[in-house]
C-alpha positions in Angstrom: 28.0 89.4 75.8 31.3 91.3 75.9 31.2 95.0 75.0 34.1 97.2 73.9 33.9 100.9 75.0 36.4 103.4 73.7 37.2 107.1 73.8 36.7 107.1 77.6 37.9 110.0 79.7 41.0 109.1 81.6 39.0 109.8 84.8 36.6 106.9 84.2 37.2 104.0 86.6 35.9 100.4 86.6 32.9 101.3 88.9 31.9 104.2 86.7 31.9 102.0 83.6 29.8 99.4 85.5 27.3 102.1 86.5 26.9 103.4 82.9 25.7 99.9 81.8 23.8 98.8 85.0 20.6 100.6 84.0 20.3 98.3 81.0 20.8 95.0 82.9 23.1 92.9 85.0 26.8 93.8 84.5 29.0 90.7 85.3 32.2 92.6 84.9 33.5 96.1 83.9 37.2 96.8 83.4 39.0 100.0 82.2 42.3 99.0 80.6 45.3 100.6 82.2 48.9 101.0 81.1 50.9 98.3 82.8 53.8 100.7 83.6 52.1 103.9 84.7 48.7 102.4 85.9 47.0 105.2 84.0 43.8 104.5 81.9 44.4 103.8 78.2 40.9 105.3 77.4 39.1 102.1 76.6 37.5 99.2 78.5 35.3 96.1 78.4 31.9 95.4 79.9 30.4 92.0 80.2 26.6 91.6 80.5 24.8 88.3 81.1 21.8 89.2 79.0 22.5 89.6 75.2 19.3 91.5 74.6 20.1 94.0 77.3 23.7 94.3 76.0 22.4 95.1 72.5 20.1 97.8 73.9 23.0 99.3 75.9 25.2 99.3 72.8 22.5 101.0 70.7 21.7 103.6 73.3 25.2 104.4 74.6 27.2 104.4 71.3 27.9 108.1 70.7 26.7 109.2 74.2 28.7 112.0 75.9 30.4 110.9 79.1 32.6 113.5 80.8 32.6 115.7 77.7 33.7 112.8 75.3 31.6 111.0 72.8 32.2 107.3 73.7 32.1 104.5 71.1 30.3 101.3 72.2 30.3 98.1 70.1 30.3 94.3 70.5 33.8 93.2 71.4 35.6 91.1 68.8 37.7 88.2 69.7 41.4 89.1 70.2 43.5 88.2 67.2 46.4 85.9 67.6 49.6 87.8 67.7 52.7 86.6 65.9 55.2 84.9 68.3 58.3 86.1 66.4 58.3 89.5 68.2 56.4 91.2 65.4 59.2 91.6 62.8 56.9 93.2 60.4 56.3 90.6 57.7 58.9 90.6 55.0 62.2 88.8 55.1 63.2 86.5 58.0 65.5 87.7 60.6 69.2 87.2 59.8 72.1 87.3 62.2 75.1 88.8 60.4 77.2 88.3 63.5 80.4 90.1 64.4 83.4 90.8 62.1 85.6 88.0 61.0 89.2 87.3 62.0 90.8 89.0 59.1 92.9 86.1 57.8 96.2 84.7 59.1 98.3 87.2 61.0 101.7 85.8 62.0 
């Protein structure tokens, strides 16, 4: 089962995240998501556990727990939604290219 963990302290690393959940069962992976440009934590991560029952117990007991002074949120991860491939132009009207100015007529 894949678990979503949010409101993490920026000091929490992958290993820390793994340790939080290890007491509930086998953790197959633990990843704190980082900003691709700065490498700094984005304050959330994902934990994968092999046993669904252990994962459910971890979710129930760790949701709202205080870690490094912050109340973390723990829930079952939802599948990632497909993102629009048009660059996210916000719904409404299609993109239009109005181009550059015209030639201004015949100039002899």
